[in-house]
N, CA, C and O atoms as CSV, one atom per row, in Angstrom:
chain,resi,resn,atom,element,x,y,z
A,1,UNK,N,N,18.281,-20.577,23.260
A,1,UNK,CA,C,19.020,-20.985,24.178
A,1,UNK,C,C,18.926,-22.281,24.553
A,1,UNK,O,O,17.833,-22.687,24.949
A,2,UNK,N,N,20.026,-23.145,24.498
A,2,UNK,CA,C,19.886,-24.691,24.698
A,2,UNK,C,C,20.660,-24.927,26.026
A,2,UNK,O,O,21.611,-24.280,26.463
A,3,UNK,N,N,19.933,-26.169,26.649
A,3,UNK,CA,C,20.360,-26.215,28.251
A,3,UNK,C,C,20.636,-27.802,28.174
A,3,UNK,O,O,19.957,-28.435,27.365
A,4,UNK,N,N,21.419,-28.369,28.821
A,4,UNK,CA,C,21.680,-29.696,28.788
A,4,UNK,C,C,22.153,-29.851,30.558
A,4,UNK,O,O,22.606,-28.942,31.254
A,5,UNK,N,N,21.906,-31.148,30.941
A,5,UNK,CA,C,22.270,-31.522,32.393
A,5,UNK,C,C,22.760,-33.010,32.479
A,5,UNK,O,O,22.151,-33.945,31.960
A,6,UNK,N,N,23.957,-33.129,33.210
A,6,UNK,CA,C,24.219,-34.530,33.665
A,6,UNK,C,C,24.493,-34.534,35.157
A,6,UNK,O,O,24.785,-33.515,35.783
A,7,UNK,N,N,24.389,-35.650,35.647
A,7,UNK,CA,C,24.625,-35.928,37.038
A,7,UNK,C,C,25.361,-37.201,37.225
A,7,UNK,O,O,25.366,-38.179,36.478
A,8,UNK,N,N,26.014,-37.015,38.408
A,8,UNK,CA,C,26.610,-38.217,39.078
A,8,UNK,C,C,26.560,-38.298,40.693
A,8,UNK,O,O,26.141,-37.336,41.337
A,9,UNK,N,N,26.950,-39.338,41.244
A,9,UNK,CA,C,27.018,-39.325,42.766
A,9,UNK,C,C,28.412,-39.578,43.271
A,9,UNK,O,O,29.309,-39.992,42.538
A,10,UNK,N,N,28.548,-39.336,44.443
A,10,UNK,CA,C,29.573,-39.478,45.281
A,10,UNK,C,C,29.119,-39.566,46.871
A,10,UNK,O,O,28.224,-38.868,47.348
A,11,UNK,N,N,29.781,-40.404,47.504
A,11,UNK,CA,C,29.376,-40.485,48.968
A,11,UNK,C,C,30.933,-39.731,50.146
A,11,UNK,O,O,32.115,-40.013,49.951
A,12,UNK,N,N,30.559,-39.054,50.958
A,12,UNK,CA,C,31.423,-38.456,51.634
A,12,UNK,C,C,30.805,-37.960,53.203
A,12,UNK,O,O,29.630,-37.842,53.550
A,13,UNK,N,N,31.978,-37.743,53.932
A,13,UNK,CA,C,31.657,-37.681,55.318
A,13,UNK,C,C,32.140,-36.039,55.456
A,13,UNK,O,O,32.978,-35.506,54.729
A,14,UNK,N,N,31.526,-35.493,56.379
A,14,UNK,CA,C,31.834,-34.065,56.671
A,14,UNK,C,C,31.099,-34.006,57.914
A,14,UNK,O,O,30.306,-34.833,58.365
A,15,UNK,N,N,31.694,-32.292,58.669
A,15,UNK,CA,C,31.132,-31.904,59.619
A,15,UNK,C,C,31.002,-30.266,59.301
A,15,UNK,O,O,31.522,-29.722,58.327
A,16,UNK,N,N,30.296,-29.673,60.201
A,16,UNK,CA,C,30.232,-28.178,59.806
A,16,UNK,C,C,30.750,-27.441,61.121
A,16,UNK,O,O,29.960,-27.336,62.060
A,17,UNK,N,N,31.867,-26.995,61.218
A,17,UNK,CA,C,32.637,-26.335,62.376
A,17,UNK,C,C,31.755,-25.091,62.952
A,17,UNK,O,O,31.575,-24.940,64.160
A,18,UNK,N,N,31.269,-24.291,62.044
A,18,UNK,CA,C,30.608,-23.354,62.566
A,18,UNK,C,C,28.989,-23.096,62.560
A,18,UNK,O,O,28.371,-22.037,62.442
A,19,UNK,N,N,28.497,-24.514,62.737
A,19,UNK,CA,C,26.969,-24.986,62.838
A,19,UNK,C,C,26.576,-25.227,64.320
A,19,UNK,O,O,27.391,-25.832,65.015
A,20,UNK,N,N,25.819,-24.960,64.677
A,20,UNK,CA,C,25.669,-25.474,66.281
A,20,UNK,C,C,24.061,-26.147,65.955
A,20,UNK,O,O,23.028,-25.529,65.697
A,21,UNK,N,N,24.269,-27.548,66.065
A,21,UNK,CA,C,23.330,-28.700,65.744
A,21,UNK,C,C,23.705,-29.876,65.510
A,21,UNK,O,O,24.911,-30.068,65.662
A,22,UNK,N,N,23.049,-30.786,65.172
A,22,UNK,CA,C,23.454,-32.237,64.637
A,22,UNK,C,C,24.732,-32.407,63.633
A,22,UNK,O,O,25.637,-33.240,63.575
A,23,UNK,N,N,24.377,-31.152,62.808
A,23,UNK,CA,C,25.460,-31.281,61.646
A,23,UNK,C,C,27.061,-30.781,61.932
A,23,UNK,O,O,28.003,-30.817,61.140
A,24,UNK,N,N,27.041,-30.323,63.283
A,24,UNK,CA,C,28.715,-30.068,63.720
A,24,UNK,C,C,29.063,-31.423,64.250
A,24,UNK,O,O,29.987,-31.379,65.062
A,25,UNK,N,N,28.591,-32.589,64.020
A,25,UNK,CA,C,29.260,-33.803,64.595
A,25,UNK,C,C,29.319,-34.650,63.183
A,25,UNK,O,O,28.366,-34.684,62.405
A,26,UNK,N,N,30.330,-35.201,63.002
A,26,UNK,CA,C,30.645,-36.090,61.653
A,26,UNK,C,C,29.557,-36.804,61.197
A,26,UNK,O,O,28.937,-37.465,62.029
A,27,UNK,N,N,29.211,-36.807,60.087
A,27,UNK,CA,C,28.218,-37.882,59.422
A,27,UNK,C,C,28.351,-37.620,58.081
A,27,UNK,O,O,28.878,-36.595,57.651
A,28,UNK,N,N,27.859,-38.574,57.342
A,28,UNK,CA,C,28.019,-38.630,55.880
A,28,UNK,C,C,26.727,-38.603,54.688
A,28,UNK,O,O,25.597,-38.978,55.001
A,29,UNK,N,N,26.927,-38.306,53.846
A,29,UNK,CA,C,25.874,-38.238,52.562
A,29,UNK,C,C,26.230,-38.962,51.306
A,29,UNK,O,O,27.370,-39.144,50.879
A,30,UNK,N,N,25.227,-39.308,50.827
A,30,UNK,CA,C,25.305,-39.952,49.345
A,30,UNK,C,C,25.121,-38.559,48.422
A,30,UNK,O,O,23.957,-38.220,48.204
A,31,UNK,N,N,26.004,-37.883,47.969
A,31,UNK,CA,C,25.537,-36.607,47.267
A,31,UNK,C,C,25.208,-36.906,45.955
A,31,UNK,O,O,25.896,-37.753,45.385
A,32,UNK,N,N,24.320,-36.394,45.379
A,32,UNK,CA,C,24.058,-36.353,43.862
A,32,UNK,C,C,24.438,-34.924,43.664
A,32,UNK,O,O,24.129,-33.935,44.329
A,33,UNK,N,N,25.224,-35.049,42.535
A,33,UNK,CA,C,25.232,-33.538,41.850
A,33,UNK,C,C,24.887,-33.435,40.283
A,33,UNK,O,O,25.167,-34.360,39.522
A,34,UNK,N,N,24.379,-32.476,39.929
A,34,UNK,CA,C,23.985,-32.069,38.515
A,34,UNK,C,C,24.703,-31.056,38.161
A,34,UNK,O,O,24.876,-30.080,38.890
A,35,UNK,N,N,25.193,-31.186,37.007
A,35,UNK,CA,C,25.987,-29.890,36.223
A,35,UNK,C,C,25.279,-29.616,34.966
A,35,UNK,O,O,25.138,-30.404,34.030
A,36,UNK,N,N,24.825,-28.340,35.055
A,36,UNK,CA,C,24.074,-27.549,33.945
A,36,UNK,C,C,25.187,-26.814,32.884
A,36,UNK,O,O,26.232,-26.303,33.287
A,37,UNK,N,N,24.859,-26.847,31.747
A,37,UNK,CA,C,25.600,-25.944,30.669
A,37,UNK,C,C,24.371,-25.416,29.570
A,37,UNK,O,O,23.408,-26.077,29.180
A,38,UNK,N,N,24.676,-24.242,29.273
A,38,UNK,CA,C,23.804,-23.760,28.421
A,38,UNK,C,C,24.445,-22.859,27.161
A,38,UNK,O,O,25.556,-22.382,27.391
A,39,UNK,N,N,23.907,-22.606,25.974
A,39,UNK,CA,C,24.652,-21.667,25.230
A,39,UNK,C,C,23.604,-21.569,24.036
A,39,UNK,O,O,22.600,-22.278,23.978
A,40,UNK,N,N,23.955,-20.597,23.080
A,40,UNK,CA,C,22.863,-20.523,21.984
A,40,UNK,C,C,23.544,-21.250,20.620
A,40,UNK,O,O,22.822,-21.402,19.635
A,41,UNK,N,N,24.809,-21.651,20.588
A,41,UNK,CA,C,25.299,-22.289,19.452
A,41,UNK,C,C,25.575,-23.810,19.533
A,41,UNK,O,O,26.152,-24.270,20.518
A,42,UNK,N,N,25.204,-24.532,18.594
A,42,UNK,CA,C,25.191,-25.636,18.489
A,42,UNK,C,C,26.789,-25.946,17.833
A,42,UNK,O,O,27.502,-25.065,17.353
A,43,UNK,N,N,27.120,-27.257,17.925
A,43,UNK,CA,C,28.537,-27.682,17.190
A,43,UNK,C,C,28.131,-28.185,15.946
A,43,UNK,O,O,27.007,-28.608,15.676
A,44,UNK,N,N,29.130,-28.116,15.184
A,44,UNK,CA,C,28.875,-28.799,14.000
A,44,UNK,C,C,27.850,-30.101,13.885
A,44,UNK,O,O,27.053,-30.350,12.981
A,45,UNK,N,N,28.097,-30.759,14.949
A,45,UNK,CA,C,27.392,-32.131,15.042
A,45,UNK,C,C,26.083,-31.960,15.817
A,45,UNK,O,O,25.441,-32.935,16.209
A,46,UNK,N,N,25.671,-30.583,16.045
A,46,UNK,CA,C,24.288,-30.512,16.413
A,46,UNK,C,C,24.483,-30.499,18.110
A,46,UNK,O,O,23.383,-30.360,18.645
A,47,UNK,N,N,25.302,-30.579,18.829
A,47,UNK,CA,C,25.140,-30.750,20.126
A,47,UNK,C,C,26.050,-29.250,21.033
A,47,UNK,O,O,27.148,-28.749,20.791
A,48,UNK,N,N,25.306,-29.006,21.792
A,48,UNK,CA,C,25.957,-27.870,22.863
A,48,UNK,C,C,27.408,-28.412,23.138
A,48,UNK,O,O,28.389,-27.911,22.587
A,49,UNK,N,N,27.475,-29.262,23.851
A,49,UNK,CA,C,28.723,-30.167,24.542
A,49,UNK,C,C,28.385,-31.468,24.419
A,49,UNK,O,O,27.183,-31.735,24.412
A,50,UNK,N,N,29.358,-32.534,24.299
A,50,UNK,CA,C,28.964,-33.948,24.167
A,50,UNK,C,C,28.603,-34.532,25.772
A,50,UNK,O,O,29.464,-34.457,26.648
A,51,UNK,N,N,27.492,-35.008,25.997
A,51,UNK,CA,C,27.244,-35.616,27.408
A,51,UNK,C,C,28.018,-36.301,27.931
A,51,UNK,O,O,28.078,-36.343,29.160
A,52,UNK,N,N,28.962,-37.154,27.006
A,52,UNK,CA,C,30.188,-38.389,27.464
A,52,UNK,C,C,31.126,-37.409,27.911
A,52,UNK,O,O,31.647,-37.882,28.921
A,53,UNK,N,N,31.569,-36.364,27.684
A,53,UNK,CA,C,32.739,-35.387,27.718
A,53,UNK,C,C,32.409,-34.826,29.180
A,53,UNK,O,O,33.236,-34.761,30.089
A,54,UNK,N,N,31.025,-34.419,29.267
A,54,UNK,CA,C,30.695,-33.706,30.530
A,54,UNK,C,C,30.676,-34.361,31.479
A,54,UNK,O,O,31.073,-33.819,32.510
A,55,UNK,N,N,30.272,-35.616,31.541
A,55,UNK,CA,C,30.084,-36.681,32.565
A,55,UNK,C,C,31.293,-37.273,32.801
A,55,UNK,O,O,31.500,-37.614,33.965
A,56,UNK,N,N,32.199,-37.494,31.934
A,56,UNK,CA,C,33.599,-37.589,32.146
A,56,UNK,C,C,34.454,-37.071,33.153
A,56,UNK,O,O,35.209,-37.648,33.936
A,57,UNK,N,N,34.106,-35.491,32.925
A,57,UNK,CA,C,34.891,-34.405,33.816
A,57,UNK,C,C,34.404,-34.567,35.023
A,57,UNK,O,O,35.128,-34.599,36.018
A,58,UNK,N,N,32.841,-34.713,35.063
A,58,UNK,CA,C,32.313,-34.185,36.515
A,58,UNK,C,C,32.781,-35.614,37.549
A,58,UNK,O,O,33.044,-35.525,38.748
A,59,UNK,N,N,32.800,-36.995,36.672
A,59,UNK,CA,C,33.133,-37.762,37.278
A,59,UNK,C,C,34.628,-37.637,37.668
A,59,UNK,O,O,34.914,-37.965,38.820
A,60,UNK,N,N,35.392,-37.303,37.036
A,60,UNK,CA,C,36.957,-36.910,37.446
A,60,UNK,C,C,36.742,-36.109,38.557
A,60,UNK,O,O,37.399,-36.545,39.502
A,61,UNK,N,N,36.137,-35.180,38.828
A,61,UNK,CA,C,36.197,-34.077,39.907
A,61,UNK,C,C,35.582,-34.493,40.971
A,61,UNK,O,O,36.007,-34.147,42.073
A,62,UNK,N,N,34.384,-35.375,40.845
A,62,UNK,CA,C,33.812,-35.978,41.958
A,62,UNK,C,C,34.967,-37.151,42.435
A,62,UNK,O,O,35.215,-37.351,43.625
A,63,UNK,N,N,35.402,-37.635,41.707
A,63,UNK,CA,C,36.758,-38.695,42.250
A,63,UNK,C,C,37.731,-37.993,43.388
A,63,UNK,O,O,38.408,-38.633,44.192
A,64,UNK,N,N,37.676,-36.717,43.308
A,64,UNK,CA,C,38.501,-36.036,44.026
A,64,UNK,C,C,37.825,-35.735,45.804
A,64,UNK,O,O,38.452,-35.237,46.739
A,65,UNK,N,N,36.671,-36.132,45.806
A,65,UNK,CA,C,35.840,-35.919,47.003
A,65,UNK,C,C,35.187,-37.573,47.347
A,65,UNK,O,O,34.856,-37.851,48.500
A,66,UNK,N,N,35.103,-38.238,46.609
A,66,UNK,CA,C,34.630,-39.525,46.854
A,66,UNK,C,C,35.186,-40.375,48.213
A,66,UNK,O,O,36.374,-40.660,48.365
A,67,UNK,N,N,34.399,-40.635,48.916
A,67,UNK,CA,C,34.687,-41.501,50.171
A,67,UNK,C,C,35.917,-40.785,50.825
A,67,UNK,O,O,36.943,-41.420,51.071
A,68,UNK,N,N,35.790,-39.413,51.109
A,68,UNK,CA,C,36.649,-38.639,51.788
A,68,UNK,C,C,36.022,-37.759,52.792
A,68,UNK,O,O,35.043,-37.098,52.445
A,69,UNK,N,N,36.529,-37.664,54.150
A,69,UNK,CA,C,36.281,-36.732,54.944
A,69,UNK,C,C,36.561,-35.197,54.385
A,69,UNK,O,O,37.644,-34.624,54.500
A,70,UNK,N,N,35.371,-34.633,53.753
A,70,UNK,CA,C,35.642,-33.191,53.090
A,70,UNK,C,C,36.448,-32.295,53.968
A,70,UNK,O,O,37.298,-31.569,53.452
A,71,UNK,N,N,36.214,-32.292,55.452
A,71,UNK,CA,C,36.759,-31.364,56.019
A,71,UNK,C,C,38.465,-31.445,55.925
A,71,UNK,O,O,39.116,-30.429,56.168
A,72,UNK,N,N,39.038,-32.528,55.613
A,72,UNK,CA,C,40.465,-32.792,55.296
A,72,UNK,C,C,40.770,-31.995,54.096
A,72,UNK,O,O,41.939,-31.621,53.997
A,73,UNK,N,N,39.982,-31.677,53.206
A,73,UNK,CA,C,40.509,-30.772,51.974
A,73,UNK,C,C,40.498,-29.332,52.444
A,73,UNK,O,O,39.562,-29.019,53.179
A,74,UNK,N,N,41.453,-28.348,52.113
A,74,UNK,CA,C,41.647,-27.184,52.421
A,74,UNK,C,C,40.713,-26.157,51.721
A,74,UNK,O,O,40.422,-25.118,52.314
A,75,UNK,N,N,40.328,-26.368,50.715
A,75,UNK,CA,C,39.185,-25.484,50.247
A,75,UNK,C,C,38.219,-25.339,50.792
A,75,UNK,O,O,37.693,-24.226,50.791
A,76,UNK,N,N,37.586,-26.518,51.516
A,76,UNK,CA,C,36.333,-25.963,52.379
A,76,UNK,C,C,36.466,-25.331,53.647
A,76,UNK,O,O,35.443,-25.001,54.248
A,77,UNK,N,N,37.701,-25.099,54.182
A,77,UNK,CA,C,38.090,-24.390,55.428
A,77,UNK,C,C,37.452,-24.996,56.556
A,77,UNK,O,O,37.503,-24.150,57.449
A,78,UNK,N,N,36.794,-26.172,57.040
A,78,UNK,CA,C,36.334,-26.900,57.992
A,78,UNK,C,C,34.860,-26.876,57.947
A,78,UNK,O,O,34.128,-27.444,58.757
A,79,UNK,N,N,34.412,-26.036,56.740
A,79,UNK,CA,C,32.701,-26.109,56.533
A,79,UNK,C,C,32.385,-26.378,55.297
A,79,UNK,O,O,32.037,-25.478,54.532
A,80,UNK,N,N,32.464,-27.720,54.903
A,80,UNK,CA,C,32.162,-28.118,53.573
A,80,UNK,C,C,30.804,-28.309,53.420
A,80,UNK,O,O,30.367,-29.455,53.308
A,81,UNK,N,N,30.003,-27.255,53.399
A,81,UNK,CA,C,28.425,-26.966,53.179
A,81,UNK,C,C,28.320,-27.302,51.845
A,81,UNK,O,O,29.320,-27.305,51.127
A,82,UNK,N,N,27.118,-27.613,51.394
A,82,UNK,CA,C,26.420,-28.216,49.984
A,82,UNK,C,C,26.658,-26.978,49.132
A,82,UNK,O,O,26.922,-27.263,47.964
A,83,UNK,N,N,26.628,-25.400,49.473
A,83,UNK,CA,C,27.232,-24.654,48.625
A,83,UNK,C,C,28.527,-24.227,48.266
A,83,UNK,O,O,28.843,-23.457,47.358
A,84,UNK,N,N,29.324,-24.882,49.175
A,84,UNK,CA,C,30.777,-24.760,48.957
A,84,UNK,C,C,31.066,-25.963,48.083
A,84,UNK,O,O,32.003,-25.868,47.291
A,85,UNK,N,N,30.425,-26.988,48.134
A,85,UNK,CA,C,30.837,-28.298,47.564
A,85,UNK,C,C,30.490,-27.963,45.950
A,85,UNK,O,O,31.082,-28.436,44.979
A,86,UNK,N,N,29.534,-27.158,45.937
A,86,UNK,CA,C,28.897,-26.624,44.633
A,86,UNK,C,C,29.948,-26.099,43.835
A,86,UNK,O,O,30.365,-26.476,42.740
A,87,UNK,N,N,30.335,-25.091,44.625
A,87,UNK,CA,C,31.329,-23.810,43.925
A,87,UNK,C,C,32.489,-24.781,43.446
A,87,UNK,O,O,32.792,-24.739,42.254
A,88,UNK,N,N,33.254,-25.777,44.413
A,88,UNK,CA,C,34.310,-26.407,44.160
A,88,UNK,C,C,33.908,-27.499,42.991
A,88,UNK,O,O,34.859,-27.981,42.378
A,89,UNK,N,N,33.016,-27.789,42.749
A,89,UNK,CA,C,32.553,-28.766,41.449
A,89,UNK,C,C,32.657,-27.996,40.424
A,89,UNK,O,O,33.273,-28.459,39.464
A,90,UNK,N,N,32.111,-26.649,40.322
A,90,UNK,CA,C,32.001,-25.941,39.144
A,90,UNK,C,C,33.497,-25.153,38.928
A,90,UNK,O,O,33.712,-24.827,37.760
A,91,UNK,N,N,34.189,-24.929,39.575
A,91,UNK,CA,C,35.564,-24.259,39.339
A,91,UNK,C,C,36.385,-25.348,38.999
A,91,UNK,O,O,37.176,-25.122,38.083
A,92,UNK,N,N,36.403,-26.393,39.463
A,92,UNK,CA,C,37.344,-27.533,39.279
A,92,UNK,C,C,37.110,-28.185,37.919
A,92,UNK,O,O,38.061,-28.558,37.231
A,93,UNK,N,N,35.624,-28.342,37.470
A,93,UNK,CA,C,35.066,-28.822,36.331
A,93,UNK,C,C,35.335,-27.897,35.053
A,93,UNK,O,O,35.469,-28.302,33.898
A,94,UNK,N,N,35.385,-26.606,35.487
A,94,UNK,CA,C,35.784,-25.331,34.348
A,94,UNK,C,C,37.342,-25.445,34.338
A,94,UNK,O,O,37.936,-25.189,33.291
A,95,UNK,N,N,37.894,-25.744,35.231
A,95,UNK,CA,C,39.357,-25.818,35.024
A,95,UNK,C,C,39.686,-27.001,34.082
A,95,UNK,O,O,40.356,-26.823,33.065
A,96,UNK,N,N,39.249,-28.098,34.407
A,96,UNK,CA,C,39.403,-29.392,33.680
A,96,UNK,C,C,39.154,-29.249,32.313
A,96,UNK,O,O,39.978,-29.587,31.464
A,97,UNK,N,N,37.814,-28.656,31.996
A,97,UNK,CA,C,37.644,-28.545,30.744
A,97,UNK,C,C,38.384,-27.252,30.046
A,97,UNK,O,O,38.354,-27.205,28.816
A,98,UNK,N,N,38.856,-26.505,30.559
A,98,UNK,CA,C,39.633,-25.449,29.946
A,98,UNK,C,C,40.802,-26.187,29.821
A,98,UNK,O,O,41.219,-26.010,28.676
A,99,UNK,N,N,41.598,-26.997,30.502
A,99,UNK,CA,C,42.738,-27.603,30.309
A,99,UNK,C,C,42.740,-28.724,29.147
A,99,UNK,O,O,43.698,-29.147,28.501
A,100,UNK,N,N,41.656,-29.003,29.091
A,100,UNK,CA,C,41.368,-29.897,27.773
A,100,UNK,C,C,40.955,-29.335,26.529
A,100,UNK,O,O,40.770,-29.992,25.504
A,101,UNK,N,N,40.801,-27.966,26.659
A,101,UNK,CA,C,40.540,-27.175,25.342
A,101,UNK,C,C,39.343,-27.473,24.870
A,101,UNK,O,O,39.114,-27.659,23.674
A,102,UNK,N,N,38.203,-27.559,26.107
A,102,UNK,CA,C,36.709,-28.172,25.543
A,102,UNK,C,C,36.279,-26.604,26.122
A,102,UNK,O,O,37.004,-25.791,26.695
A,103,UNK,N,N,34.552,-26.470,25.683
A,103,UNK,CA,C,33.887,-25.165,25.748
A,103,UNK,C,C,33.584,-25.096,27.629
A,103,UNK,O,O,32.476,-25.356,28.098
A,104,UNK,N,N,34.559,-24.778,28.330
A,104,UNK,CA,C,34.243,-24.564,29.786
A,104,UNK,C,C,33.290,-23.552,30.046
A,104,UNK,O,O,32.542,-23.630,31.020
A,105,UNK,N,N,33.253,-22.323,29.006
A,105,UNK,CA,C,32.364,-21.136,28.989
A,105,UNK,C,C,30.998,-21.440,29.175
A,105,UNK,O,O,30.272,-20.645,29.772
A,106,UNK,N,N,30.477,-22.750,28.625
A,106,UNK,CA,C,29.147,-23.123,28.724
A,106,UNK,C,C,28.624,-23.733,30.042
A,106,UNK,O,O,27.464,-24.089,30.249
A,107,UNK,N,N,29.663,-23.797,30.899
A,107,UNK,CA,C,29.109,-24.221,32.318
A,107,UNK,C,C,28.274,-22.930,32.913
A,107,UNK,O,O,28.518,-21.725,32.970
A,108,UNK,N,N,27.066,-23.836,33.369
A,108,UNK,CA,C,26.075,-22.289,33.771
A,108,UNK,C,C,25.940,-22.640,35.650
A,108,UNK,O,O,26.169,-21.788,36.509
A,109,UNK,N,N,25.589,-23.849,35.885
A,109,UNK,CA,C,25.057,-23.951,37.347
A,109,UNK,C,C,25.693,-25.560,37.515
A,109,UNK,O,O,26.029,-26.369,36.650
A,110,UNK,N,N,25.702,-25.642,38.922
A,110,UNK,CA,C,26.221,-26.910,39.673
A,110,UNK,C,C,25.179,-27.171,40.712
A,110,UNK,O,O,25.175,-26.315,41.597
A,111,UNK,N,N,24.300,-28.116,40.842
A,111,UNK,CA,C,23.243,-28.427,42.145
A,111,UNK,C,C,23.845,-29.519,42.654
A,111,UNK,O,O,24.147,-30.533,42.025
A,112,UNK,N,N,24.061,-29.248,44.095
A,112,UNK,CA,C,24.511,-30.338,45.352
A,112,UNK,C,C,23.355,-30.696,45.875
A,112,UNK,O,O,22.649,-29.855,46.431
A,113,UNK,N,N,22.952,-32.124,45.768
A,113,UNK,CA,C,21.899,-32.677,46.654
A,113,UNK,C,C,22.596,-33.461,47.954
A,113,UNK,O,O,23.186,-34.530,47.797
A,114,UNK,N,N,22.490,-32.947,48.986
A,114,UNK,CA,C,22.456,-33.688,50.076
A,114,UNK,C,C,21.350,-34.783,50.675
A,114,UNK,O,O,21.682,-35.703,51.423
A,115,UNK,N,N,20.192,-34.579,50.297
A,115,UNK,CA,C,19.345,-35.479,50.463
A,115,UNK,C,C,18.212,-35.159,49.428
A,115,UNK,O,O,18.089,-34.001,49.027
A,116,UNK,N,N,17.412,-36.117,49.002
A,116,UNK,CA,C,16.745,-35.938,47.577
A,116,UNK,C,C,15.686,-34.477,47.652
A,116,UNK,O,O,14.996,-33.999,46.751
A,117,UNK,N,N,15.884,-33.969,49.202
A,117,UNK,CA,C,14.772,-33.012,49.065
A,117,UNK,C,C,15.740,-31.822,49.553
A,117,UNK,O,O,15.109,-30.765,49.593
A,118,UNK,N,N,17.063,-31.685,49.928
A,118,UNK,CA,C,17.733,-30.670,50.016
A,118,UNK,C,C,19.004,-30.514,49.080
A,118,UNK,O,O,19.861,-31.362,48.834
A,119,UNK,N,N,18.907,-29.240,48.635
A,119,UNK,CA,C,20.129,-28.891,47.355
A,119,UNK,C,C,20.491,-27.398,47.541
A,119,UNK,O,O,19.838,-26.418,47.899
A,120,UNK,N,N,21.796,-27.594,47.157
A,120,UNK,CA,C,22.184,-26.024,46.995
A,120,UNK,C,C,22.756,-25.869,45.524
A,120,UNK,O,O,23.149,-26.851,44.895
A,121,UNK,N,N,22.785,-24.435,44.952
A,121,UNK,CA,C,23.422,-24.625,43.630
A,121,UNK,C,C,24.166,-23.252,43.608
A,121,UNK,O,O,23.820,-22.237,44.212
A,122,UNK,N,N,25.317,-23.421,42.750
A,122,UNK,CA,C,26.254,-22.395,42.673
A,122,UNK,C,C,26.025,-22.137,41.076
A,122,UNK,O,O,25.809,-23.102,40.342
A,123,UNK,N,N,26.079,-20.777,40.549
A,123,UNK,CA,C,26.035,-20.430,39.224
A,123,UNK,C,C,27.263,-19.680,38.827
A,123,UNK,O,O,27.767,-18.895,39.631
A,124,UNK,N,N,27.845,-19.889,37.496
A,124,UNK,CA,C,28.924,-19.156,37.745
A,124,UNK,C,C,28.613,-17.793,37.227
A,124,UNK,O,O,27.624,-17.536,36.541
A,125,UNK,N,N,29.500,-16.958,37.590
A,125,UNK,CA,C,29.538,-15.637,37.105
A,125,UNK,C,C,29.734,-14.994,35.957
A,125,UNK,O,O,29.687,-13.764,35.923
C-alpha cells in the first residue's frame, strides 16, 4: 500500500454555539490541513497521484474557508468544529477531483489542526 500526504494552511474565525466554555465566543485559528491518499497501484509514471494536483485541489477547497467566519457557511450548522471542517474538506476535495476526472477514490483521510497539538481526522467511508 502506498500513502502520500499534502498539506496547506488557512485562517478563519468561528464559534461553537452548542459548546459551553470559551470556544462559544468568536475566536480564530490558523488551521493546518493534511490530506492523505493511499492505494495499491501506481500510475504509469510511478505515482499514486501527483502531489501538485492534490495540493492545488486542497488550496482550492481551503480558499472557500480562508479568512471567513465559518459560522456563516450553512454546512457547519453553527458548530464548525475541527471534525466538521475535516469532513467538509474531504467531501469538497473528493467532488473536485471527481469533476476533474482525477482519482478521487484514493483520498483516505483529512486531518485538521486547530493548534499544533490539537487535531481532528475524518476518514472516508
